[in-house]
DRENPA-515264 format. One line per 5 residues: number of its first residue (from 1); for each residue x, y, z of N, C-alpha, C, O. Coordinates in steps of 0.1 Angstrom, whole numbers, plus 5000, padded with zeros to 4 digits. Example, Ala and Ser with C-alpha at 12.3 -4.5 7.8 and 13.67 -1.06 7.14 Angstrom:
1) 5132/4943/5078/5123/4955/5078/5132/4967/5078/5142/4967/5085; 5128/4978/5071/5137/4989/5071/5129/5000/5079/5134/5011/5080 $
END
This chain:
1) 7762/7789/4536/7776/7782/4536/7772/7770/4541/7766/7770/4552; 7775/7759/4535/7773/7746/4540/7784/7743/4548/7796/7747/4546; 7780/7735/4560/7791/7730/4574/7796/7717/4568/7789/7709/4562; 7806/7716/4571/7813/7701/4565/7813/7697/4580/7816/7703/4591; 7809/7681/4576/7806/7670/4582/7816/7658/4581/7822/7654/4571 $
6) 7815/7652/4592/7825/7637/4588/7813/7628/4595/7805/7632/4603; 7813/7614/4590/7809/7603/4595/7814/7596/4608/7826/7593/4609; 7805/7594/4617/7813/7586/4631/7804/7574/4628/7793/7574/4625; 7813/7562/4631/7806/7550/4631/7806/7545/4648/7815/7548/4655; 7798/7538/4651/7793/7531/4661/7786/7518/4661/7785/7513/4650 $
11) 7779/7511/4672/7774/7499/4672/7758/7503/4666/7750/7495/4661; 7755/7515/4669/7740/7521/4665/7740/7520/4653/7733/7512/4648; 7749/7527/4646/7751/7530/4629/7757/7542/4627/7763/7546/4637; 7758/7550/4615/7765/7560/4612/7756/7571/4616/7744/7571/4616; 7764/7581/4620/7760/7594/4624/7769/7608/4617/7781/7607/4616 $
16) 7764/7620/4612/7771/7630/4607/7773/7636/4619/7765/7636/4628; 7785/7641/4619/7789/7651/4627/7799/7661/4625/7809/7657/4619; 7798/7673/4629/7803/7685/4622/7821/7682/4625/7827/7677/4635; 7824/7685/4614/7838/7680/4611/7849/7685/4621/7859/7678/4624; 7843/7701/4628/7855/7702/4637/7850/7702/4653/7855/7708/4662 $
21) 7837/7692/4654/7837/7690/4667/7846/7677/4674/7852/7668/4668; 7846/7681/4687/7855/7674/4695/7848/7659/4699/7855/7652/4707; 7838/7654/4694/7827/7645/4700/7824/7638/4686/7826/7641/4675; 7819/7626/4692/7815/7617/4685/7798/7613/4682/7790/7621/4686; 7795/7602/4676/7781/7597/4672/7774/7599/4685/7764/7607/4684 $
26) 7776/7592/4698/7768/7591/4708/7764/7605/4712/7753/7609/4715; 7773/7612/4711/7769/7628/4719/7760/7637/4706/7750/7645/4708; 7763/7635/4696/7757/7641/4681/7741/7636/4685/7732/7644/4685; 7740/7624/4688/7725/7617/4688/7719/7622/4700/7708/7627/4699; 7724/7622/4710/7719/7630/4722/7714/7644/4723/7703/7648/4728 $
31) 7726/7652/4718/7723/7668/4715/7710/7668/4704/7702/7677/4705; 7707/7658/4695/7695/7660/4687/7682/7655/4693/7671/7660/4692; 7686/7644/4700/7671/7639/4710/7667/7650/4718/7655/7652/4718; 7679/7658/4726/7674/7665/4736/7668/7678/4729/7658/7683/4735; 7671/7682/4719/7667/7694/4710/7651/7692/4709/7642/7700/4712 $
36) 7650/7679/4703/7634/7679/4698/7627/7670/4709/7617/7663/4706; 7632/7670/4721/7622/7665/4734/7613/7677/4740/7616/7689/4743; 7601/7671/4742/7591/7683/4747/7598/7681/4764/7589/7685/4772; 7606/7678/4770/7608/7678/4783/7623/7687/4785/7628/7689/4796; 7628/7690/4772/7638/7697/4773/7640/7706/4785/7630/7712/4789 $
41) 7652/7709/4791/7654/7716/4805/7658/7730/4798/7670/7733/4799; 7652/7738/4792/7654/7750/4791/7670/7752/4783/7674/7764/4783; 7677/7743/4778/7687/7746/4770/7697/7748/4781/7706/7756/4778; 7698/7743/4793/7708/7747/4803/7721/7738/4797/7731/7744/4792; 7721/7729/4797/7731/7721/4788/7736/7724/4775/7747/7719/4773 $
46) 7729/7730/4765/7734/7733/4754/7741/7746/4753/7744/7751/4742; 7745/7753/4767/7752/7767/4762/7766/7766/4767/7771/7776/4773; 7773/7755/4765/7785/7756/4763/7791/7755/4750/7803/7756/4748 $
END
């Protein structure tokens, strides 16, 4: 099943965010970058 998204706009550009998320483009970019980082902190911030 495909997840629905919405497009959030900010100064950096457009970012696809889950439609039911209570956050915007800045948070989505941070989540993507943290999950790709080799220095990620064991997922302790992603547990919520």
